[in-house]
mmCIF file of the C-alpha atoms, coordinates in Angstrom:
data_MODEL
# 
_entry.id   MODEL 
# 
loop_
_atom_site.group_PDB 
_atom_site.id 
_atom_site.type_symbol 
_atom_site.label_atom_id 
_atom_site.label_alt_id 
_atom_site.label_comp_id 
_atom_site.label_asym_id 
_atom_site.label_entity_id 
_atom_site.label_seq_id 
_atom_site.pdbx_PDB_ins_code 
_atom_site.Cartn_x 
_atom_site.Cartn_y 
_atom_site.Cartn_z 
_atom_site.occupancy 
_atom_site.B_iso_or_equiv 
_atom_site.pdbx_formal_charge 
_atom_site.auth_seq_id 
_atom_site.auth_comp_id 
_atom_site.auth_asym_id 
_atom_site.auth_atom_id 
_atom_site.pdbx_PDB_model_num 
ATOM 1  C CA . UNK A 1 1  ? -195.377 178.088 127.559 1.00 0.00 ? 1  UNK A CA 1 
ATOM 2  C CA . UNK A 1 2  ? -195.617 181.582 128.850 1.00 0.00 ? 2  UNK A CA 1 
ATOM 3  C CA . UNK A 1 3  ? -199.206 182.651 127.488 1.00 0.00 ? 3  UNK A CA 1 
ATOM 4  C CA . UNK A 1 4  ? -200.877 185.524 128.511 1.00 0.00 ? 4  UNK A CA 1 
ATOM 5  C CA . UNK A 1 5  ? -203.286 185.564 131.400 1.00 0.00 ? 5  UNK A CA 1 
ATOM 6  C CA . UNK A 1 6  ? -206.071 187.964 130.957 1.00 0.00 ? 6  UNK A CA 1 
ATOM 7  C CA . UNK A 1 7  ? -207.792 189.008 134.557 1.00 0.00 ? 7  UNK A CA 1 
ATOM 8  C CA . UNK A 1 8  ? -211.357 190.283 133.796 1.00 0.00 ? 8  UNK A CA 1 
ATOM 9  C CA . UNK A 1 9  ? -214.450 191.198 135.506 1.00 0.00 ? 9  UNK A CA 1 
ATOM 10 C CA . UNK A 1 10 ? -217.820 189.695 134.447 1.00 0.00 ? 10 UNK A CA 1 
ATOM 11 C CA . UNK A 1 11 ? -219.375 192.229 132.222 1.00 0.00 ? 11 UNK A CA 1 
ATOM 12 C CA . UNK A 1 12 ? -216.483 194.614 131.742 1.00 0.00 ? 12 UNK A CA 1 
ATOM 13 C CA . UNK A 1 13 ? -216.726 196.076 128.221 1.00 0.00 ? 13 UNK A CA 1 
ATOM 14 C CA . UNK A 1 14 ? -213.164 196.489 128.275 1.00 0.00 ? 14 UNK A CA 1 
ATOM 15 C CA . UNK A 1 15 ? -212.412 192.971 129.047 1.00 0.00 ? 15 UNK A CA 1 
ATOM 16 C CA . UNK A 1 16 ? -214.958 191.608 126.667 1.00 0.00 ? 16 UNK A CA 1 
ATOM 17 C CA . UNK A 1 17 ? -213.068 193.922 123.913 1.00 0.00 ? 17 UNK A CA 1 
ATOM 18 C CA . UNK A 1 18 ? -209.425 192.639 124.943 1.00 0.00 ? 18 UNK A CA 1 
ATOM 19 C CA . UNK A 1 19 ? -210.585 188.844 125.086 1.00 0.00 ? 19 UNK A CA 1 
ATOM 20 C CA . UNK A 1 20 ? -212.557 188.669 121.610 1.00 0.00 ? 20 UNK A CA 1 
ATOM 21 C CA . UNK A 1 21 ? -209.824 190.533 119.804 1.00 0.00 ? 21 UNK A CA 1 
ATOM 22 C CA . UNK A 1 22 ? -206.652 188.087 121.158 1.00 0.00 ? 22 UNK A CA 1 
ATOM 23 C CA . UNK A 1 23 ? -209.306 185.261 120.328 1.00 0.00 ? 23 UNK A CA 1 
ATOM 24 C CA . UNK A 1 24 ? -209.745 187.061 116.534 1.00 0.00 ? 24 UNK A CA 1 
ATOM 25 C CA . UNK A 1 25 ? -205.972 187.533 115.986 1.00 0.00 ? 25 UNK A CA 1 
ATOM 26 C CA . UNK A 1 26 ? -205.509 183.979 117.486 1.00 0.00 ? 26 UNK A CA 1 
ATOM 27 C CA . UNK A 1 27 ? -203.100 185.236 120.494 1.00 0.00 ? 27 UNK A CA 1 
ATOM 28 C CA . UNK A 1 28 ? -203.573 182.409 122.937 1.00 0.00 ? 28 UNK A CA 1 
ATOM 29 C CA . UNK A 1 29 ? -204.379 183.326 126.089 1.00 0.00 ? 29 UNK A CA 1 
ATOM 30 C CA . UNK A 1 30 ? -205.870 181.905 129.096 1.00 0.00 ? 30 UNK A CA 1 
ATOM 31 C CA . UNK A 1 31 ? -208.889 184.188 130.958 1.00 0.00 ? 31 UNK A CA 1 
ATOM 32 C CA . UNK A 1 32 ? -209.832 184.558 134.334 1.00 0.00 ? 32 UNK A CA 1 
ATOM 33 C CA . UNK A 1 33 ? -212.500 185.835 136.027 1.00 0.00 ? 33 UNK A CA 1 
ATOM 34 C CA . UNK A 1 34 ? -210.979 187.732 139.465 1.00 0.00 ? 34 UNK A CA 1 
ATOM 35 C CA . UNK A 1 35 ? -214.568 188.032 141.016 1.00 0.00 ? 35 UNK A CA 1 
ATOM 36 C CA . UNK A 1 36 ? -214.462 184.260 141.440 1.00 0.00 ? 36 UNK A CA 1 
ATOM 37 C CA . UNK A 1 37 ? -210.912 183.683 142.400 1.00 0.00 ? 37 UNK A CA 1 
ATOM 38 C CA . UNK A 1 38 ? -209.627 185.529 145.902 1.00 0.00 ? 38 UNK A CA 1 
ATOM 39 C CA . UNK A 1 39 ? -206.112 185.038 145.239 1.00 0.00 ? 39 UNK A CA 1 
ATOM 40 C CA . UNK A 1 40 ? -206.390 186.419 141.118 1.00 0.00 ? 40 UNK A CA 1 
ATOM 41 C CA . UNK A 1 41 ? -208.448 189.674 142.856 1.00 0.00 ? 41 UNK A CA 1 
ATOM 42 C CA . UNK A 1 42 ? -205.539 189.994 145.152 1.00 0.00 ? 42 UNK A CA 1 
ATOM 43 C CA . UNK A 1 43 ? -202.708 190.015 142.550 1.00 0.00 ? 43 UNK A CA 1 
ATOM 44 C CA . UNK A 1 44 ? -204.834 192.621 140.166 1.00 0.00 ? 44 UNK A CA 1 
ATOM 45 C CA . UNK A 1 45 ? -205.342 194.725 143.604 1.00 0.00 ? 45 UNK A CA 1 
ATOM 46 C CA . UNK A 1 46 ? -201.452 194.424 144.192 1.00 0.00 ? 46 UNK A CA 1 
ATOM 47 C CA . UNK A 1 47 ? -200.329 195.470 140.809 1.00 0.00 ? 47 UNK A CA 1 
ATOM 48 C CA . UNK A 1 48 ? -203.150 198.278 140.520 1.00 0.00 ? 48 UNK A CA 1 
ATOM 49 C CA . UNK A 1 49 ? -202.189 200.413 144.016 1.00 0.00 ? 49 UNK A CA 1 
ATOM 50 C CA . UNK A 1 50 ? -205.202 198.543 145.553 1.00 0.00 ? 50 UNK A CA 1 
ATOM 51 C CA . UNK A 1 51 ? -207.725 198.717 142.382 1.00 0.00 ? 51 UNK A CA 1 
ATOM 52 C CA . UNK A 1 52 ? -209.386 195.867 140.295 1.00 0.00 ? 52 UNK A CA 1 
ATOM 53 C CA . UNK A 1 53 ? -209.053 197.176 137.124 1.00 0.00 ? 53 UNK A CA 1 
ATOM 54 C CA . UNK A 1 54 ? -210.453 195.257 134.163 1.00 0.00 ? 54 UNK A CA 1 
ATOM 55 C CA . UNK A 1 55 ? -208.482 193.605 132.613 1.00 0.00 ? 55 UNK A CA 1 
ATOM 56 C CA . UNK A 1 56 ? -205.434 193.375 134.026 1.00 0.00 ? 56 UNK A CA 1 
ATOM 57 C CA . UNK A 1 57 ? -202.796 190.919 131.975 1.00 0.00 ? 57 UNK A CA 1 
ATOM 58 C CA . UNK A 1 58 ? -200.077 188.850 133.191 1.00 0.00 ? 58 UNK A CA 1 
ATOM 59 C CA . UNK A 1 59 ? -197.186 187.923 130.701 1.00 0.00 ? 59 UNK A CA 1 
ATOM 60 C CA . UNK A 1 60 ? -193.652 186.959 130.721 1.00 0.00 ? 60 UNK A CA 1 
ATOM 61 C CA . UNK A 1 61 ? -193.466 188.116 133.913 1.00 0.00 ? 61 UNK A CA 1 
ATOM 62 C CA . UNK A 1 62 ? -194.851 191.797 133.406 1.00 0.00 ? 62 UNK A CA 1 
ATOM 63 C CA . UNK A 1 63 ? -197.926 193.368 134.382 1.00 0.00 ? 63 UNK A CA 1 
ATOM 64 C CA . UNK A 1 64 ? -200.396 195.253 132.199 1.00 0.00 ? 64 UNK A CA 1 
ATOM 65 C CA . UNK A 1 65 ? -203.355 197.130 132.973 1.00 0.00 ? 65 UNK A CA 1 
ATOM 66 C CA . UNK A 1 66 ? -206.011 197.902 129.965 1.00 0.00 ? 66 UNK A CA 1 
ATOM 67 C CA . UNK A 1 67 ? -203.715 197.292 127.342 1.00 0.00 ? 67 UNK A CA 1 
ATOM 68 C CA . UNK A 1 68 ? -204.829 196.479 123.646 1.00 0.00 ? 68 UNK A CA 1 
ATOM 69 C CA . UNK A 1 69 ? -204.656 193.235 121.619 1.00 0.00 ? 69 UNK A CA 1 
ATOM 70 C CA . UNK A 1 70 ? -201.374 194.466 119.920 1.00 0.00 ? 70 UNK A CA 1 
ATOM 71 C CA . UNK A 1 71 ? -199.720 195.564 123.339 1.00 0.00 ? 71 UNK A CA 1 
ATOM 72 C CA . UNK A 1 72 ? -200.347 191.846 124.495 1.00 0.00 ? 72 UNK A CA 1 
ATOM 73 C CA . UNK A 1 73 ? -199.126 190.498 121.728 1.00 0.00 ? 73 UNK A CA 1 
ATOM 74 C CA . UNK A 1 74 ? -195.843 192.462 121.729 1.00 0.00 ? 74 UNK A CA 1 
ATOM 75 C CA . UNK A 1 75 ? -195.144 191.715 125.480 1.00 0.00 ? 75 UNK A CA 1 
ATOM 76 C CA . UNK A 1 76 ? -195.471 187.993 124.853 1.00 0.00 ? 76 UNK A CA 1 
ATOM 77 C CA . UNK A 1 77 ? -192.181 185.784 123.675 1.00 0.00 ? 77 UNK A CA 1 
ATOM 78 C CA . UNK A 1 78 ? -191.845 185.145 120.103 1.00 0.00 ? 78 UNK A CA 1 
ATOM 79 C CA . UNK A 1 79 ? -191.491 181.420 119.412 1.00 0.00 ? 79 UNK A CA 1 
ATOM 80 C CA . UNK A 1 80 ? -190.482 180.553 116.037 1.00 0.00 ? 80 UNK A CA 1 
ATOM 81 C CA . UNK A 1 81 ? -190.485 176.723 116.328 1.00 0.00 ? 81 UNK A CA 1 
ATOM 82 C CA . UNK A 1 82 ? -193.084 174.372 114.602 1.00 0.00 ? 82 UNK A CA 1 
ATOM 83 C CA . UNK A 1 83 ? -196.098 173.912 116.353 1.00 0.00 ? 83 UNK A CA 1 
ATOM 84 C CA . UNK A 1 84 ? -195.490 176.830 119.108 1.00 0.00 ? 84 UNK A CA 1 
ATOM 85 C CA . UNK A 1 85 ? -198.334 179.350 119.494 1.00 0.00 ? 85 UNK A CA 1 
ATOM 86 C CA . UNK A 1 86 ? -196.133 182.201 118.466 1.00 0.00 ? 86 UNK A CA 1 
ATOM 87 C CA . UNK A 1 87 ? -195.997 181.220 114.682 1.00 0.00 ? 87 UNK A CA 1 
ATOM 88 C CA . UNK A 1 88 ? -199.934 182.022 114.570 1.00 0.00 ? 88 UNK A CA 1 
ATOM 89 C CA . UNK A 1 89 ? -199.674 186.046 115.319 1.00 0.00 ? 89 UNK A CA 1 
ATOM 90 C CA . UNK A 1 90 ? -196.146 186.938 114.161 1.00 0.00 ? 90 UNK A CA 1 
ATOM 91 C CA . UNK A 1 91 ? -196.544 190.608 113.316 1.00 0.00 ? 91 UNK A CA 1 
ATOM 92 C CA . UNK A 1 92 ? -196.356 191.020 109.684 1.00 0.00 ? 92 UNK A CA 1 
# 
């Protein structure tokens, strides 16, 4: 399953808002505090010209910096099989 990975800094209001919106709209995701994981922090810096920007999302081979929840939803491959997470939030 290729669910979004949200890299965030603790206390970042944008990271809090994105993760809350993804949860509210039932978009499955995994959150990683990149301050606790040097490898994750290095990845975030690599895709953001050396900056630790929060939130940064990795989904389906793409990197998104400070995206809205709809942008994350739309970047995810849509699933249509029974029990797949994509059926929870398919656009109406």
